[in-house]
ZALUMMAR-421257 format. One record per residue (C-alpha): residue in three letters; x, y, z. Coordinates in pm, whole numbers, plus 32768, in hexadecimal, padded with zeros to 4 digits. Example, Ala and Ser with C-alpha at 12.3 -4.5 7.8 and 13.67 -1.06 7.14 Angstrom:
REM residues 2
ALA84CE7E3E830C
SER85577F9682CA
This chain:
REM residues 82
MET40CF763032FA
SER3F6D76593304
ILE3FBE775E3205
PHE405976A33131
PHE3F5675873143
THR3E59768630DC
ILE3F1776F82FED
SER3F5675962F36
HIS3DFB75622F60
LEU3D8676AA2E98
PHE3EAE76672D9A
ILE3DF574F52D34
TYR3CA3757D2D3E
LEU3D0976922C55
MET3DA7756D2B65
ALA3C7874A32B85
MET3B92759B2AEF
ILE3C75763229F5
ASP3C5D74AF2964
ILE3B0C74BE29A1
LEU3ADC75D828E6
LEU3BD1756927E8
LEU3AD8744327B2
PHE39A0750D2797
PHE3A027614267D
TYR3B0E752825C9
ALA3A8B73C725CD
PRO392B73DE24F4
ARG3A29746523E5
LYS3B0573592403
THR3A0D72262416
GLN393E71B822A1
VAL381471262318
PHE37B6705121B4
GLU36706F3F21A3
LEU36D86DD12189
THR35ED6D35207C
VAL35FC6BC02028
GLU36956C0B1EDE
GLY37D66CBE1F7D
ALA37E16BD8207E
ILE37E76AB31F99
ARG38EA6B531E9C
SER39B46BD31FDF
ILE39E76A4E203D
ILE3A39699F1EE7
SER3B116AE81EAC
THR3BEE6A8D1FDE
MET3BB869392003
ALA3D0A68411FCD
ASP3C67673F1EEE
SER3C5D67691D9E
LEU3B0867AD1D21
ILE3AA967DE1BA4
ALA390568131B42
LEU387B67B919CB
ASP37496836192A
PRO365367531884
ASN3728678E174E
LYS3862674517FD
MET38CB6881181E
ILE398E68FF1943
LYS38F969D11A39
ILE39AB69F81B76
ALA3B0D69B41B99
ASN3BA469E21D02
LYS3D146A381D44
ALA3D8768E81DAF
SER3D09683E1C61
LEU3DBE699E1BCE
ASN3F1469201C47
LEU3EF967C31C00
LEU3EA568051AB6
GLY3F8B693B1A6A
TYR3E916A1719C8
LYS3E336B441A41
LYS3C836B871A53
VAL3C6E6C5C18F6
LYS3D036B33183B
LEU3C436A4818F4
LEU3B076ABB18C6
ALA3B196B481765
């Protein structure tokens, strides 16, 4: 029974070491590091918010329209901003 106990622990230890090695070699390639800017954060929030938002410039031209407003009006972004 002690041999089985030792072999099973050795197997678990080897599997854990393989997992650690895989994480060490493959995790850096799968993750992407990006810098979060204020402008990027604002654009992300606006594009994913559920409420409709349309921003105009001083000449009353549409500058920003989020997905909710496009769905509400039935337009595509290219048509609305053109």
